[in-house]
C-alpha positions as CSV (number, residue, x, y, z in Angstrom):
1,M,0.0,0.0,0.0
2,A,1.3,3.4,-0.9
3,L,1.8,6.1,1.7
4,E,-0.3,9.2,1.2
5,T,2.4,11.1,3.0
6,M,4.9,10.3,0.2
7,R,2.8,12.4,-2.2
8,P,5.2,15.2,-3.3
9,T,4.8,18.6,-1.8
10,P,3.8,20.8,-4.8
11,T,5.6,23.8,-3.4
12,W,8.9,22.1,-2.7
13,D,11.6,24.1,-4.5
14,A,14.1,21.8,-6.2
15,V,16.3,24.8,-7.1
16,A,16.8,25.6,-3.4
17,Y,18.0,22.0,-2.9
18,E,20.0,21.7,-6.1
19,D,22.9,19.8,-4.5
20,T,20.5,17.3,-2.9
21,V,18.7,16.7,-6.2
22,E,22.0,16.2,-8.0
23,V,23.2,13.5,-5.6
24,L,19.8,11.6,-5.7
25,A,19.7,11.9,-9.5
26,A,23.3,10.8,-10.0
27,H,22.4,7.4,-8.3
28,R,18.8,7.1,-9.3
29,D,19.4,3.9,-11.3
30,E,21.6,2.1,-8.7
31,L,20.0,2.8,-5.3
32,T,16.6,1.7,-3.9
33,Y,14.7,3.6,-1.2
34,K,12.6,1.7,1.2
35,I,10.3,3.9,3.3
36,W,8.4,2.9,6.4
37,G,5.8,5.3,7.7
38,G,2.2,5.9,8.6
39,D,-0.2,8.4,7.3
40,W,-1.4,8.8,10.9
41,C,2.1,9.8,12.1
42,K,2.9,13.5,12.5
43,D,6.6,13.1,11.8
44,C,5.8,11.3,8.6
45,R,3.3,13.9,7.6
46,A,5.9,16.6,8.3
47,L,8.9,14.9,6.6
48,L,7.9,12.6,3.8
49,P,6.1,14.9,1.4
50,D,9.3,16.9,0.9
51,F,11.2,13.7,0.5
52,G,8.7,12.5,-2.1
53,A,9.2,15.8,-3.9
54,A,13.0,15.4,-3.9
55,L,12.8,11.9,-5.3
56,E,10.4,13.2,-8.0
57,A,12.7,16.1,-8.8
58,A,15.6,13.7,-9.2
59,D,13.6,11.5,-11.5
60,V,14.1,8.4,-9.3
61,P,12.2,5.6,-11.0
62,D,9.1,4.3,-9.2
63,E,10.6,0.8,-9.2
64,R,13.4,2.2,-7.0
65,I,11.0,3.5,-4.3
66,E,9.3,1.0,-2.0
67,E,6.7,2.3,0.5
68,F,5.6,0.3,3.6
69,A,2.7,1.4,5.7
70,V,2.8,0.5,9.4
71,D,0.0,0.6,11.9
72,R,0.0,2.5,15.2
73,D,1.8,-0.3,16.8
74,K,4.5,0.1,14.1
75,Q,3.8,-3.3,12.7
76,G,3.8,-3.9,8.9
77,P,5.7,-5.4,6.0
78,G,9.5,-5.7,6.6
79,V,9.5,-4.1,10.0
80,E,11.1,-7.1,11.7
81,A,13.5,-7.9,8.8
82,Y,14.8,-4.3,8.7
83,D,14.6,-3.7,12.4
84,V,12.3,-0.7,12.0
85,E,11.5,0.8,15.4
86,Y,10.7,4.5,14.7
87,I,9.0,6.1,11.7
88,P,9.7,7.5,9.3
89,T,12.5,5.1,8.5
90,I,14.2,5.3,5.1
91,V,16.7,2.6,4.1
92,V,18.8,3.2,1.0
93,E,20.1,0.0,-0.5
94,R,22.7,-0.8,-3.2
95,A,21.6,-2.9,-6.2
96,N,22.8,-6.1,-4.4
97,G,20.5,-5.4,-1.4
98,E,23.2,-4.1,0.9
99,E,22.2,-1.3,3.1
100,L,24.1,1.9,2.4
101,V,22.5,4.4,4.7
102,R,19.5,4.8,7.0
103,F,17.4,7.8,8.0
104,V,15.5,7.2,11.2
105,E,12.7,9.6,12.4
106,E,14.5,12.8,13.1
107,E,18.0,13.8,12.1
108,D,19.4,17.3,12.1
109,R,18.3,17.9,8.5
110,P,15.4,17.0,6.3
111,P,15.5,13.4,5.0
112,A,16.4,14.2,1.4
113,V,19.3,16.5,2.5
114,W,20.5,14.2,5.2
115,L,20.4,11.1,2.9
116,A,22.1,12.9,0.0
117,D,25.0,13.9,2.3
118,E,25.2,10.4,3.7
119,I,25.0,8.7,0.3
120,E,27.7,10.9,-1.0
121,A,30.0,10.2,2.0
122,A,29.3,6.5,1.9
123,L,30.0,6.1,-1.8
124,E,33.2,8.2,-1.5
125,T,34.6,5.8,1.2
126,A,33.6,2.7,-0.7
């Protein structure tokens, strides 16, 4: 089931986040984004629409974005396998399924910005 909260914010300004969009676009065909959230969750409603807009601006293919809805008990598909405790959780995986980086609930920057920085750093050290 798709997350309503992943519907891109129409007012999100890709130009203001040019560096973020460039990083996401540069790896759009090699990374997969697995997103756990709940449309009932205030953190998800606050963070995921802008993340959805960033993925859209970077032209990340739909088949590279997997959304998993969880209930209020934070139960749902893949929760145990990926050790999801807080939402939103975004796991970025390489083509071979190896986890590259993970955004959990609240970092010091919005998910798209935080993930772009972490992706860039992880790929530089690889």
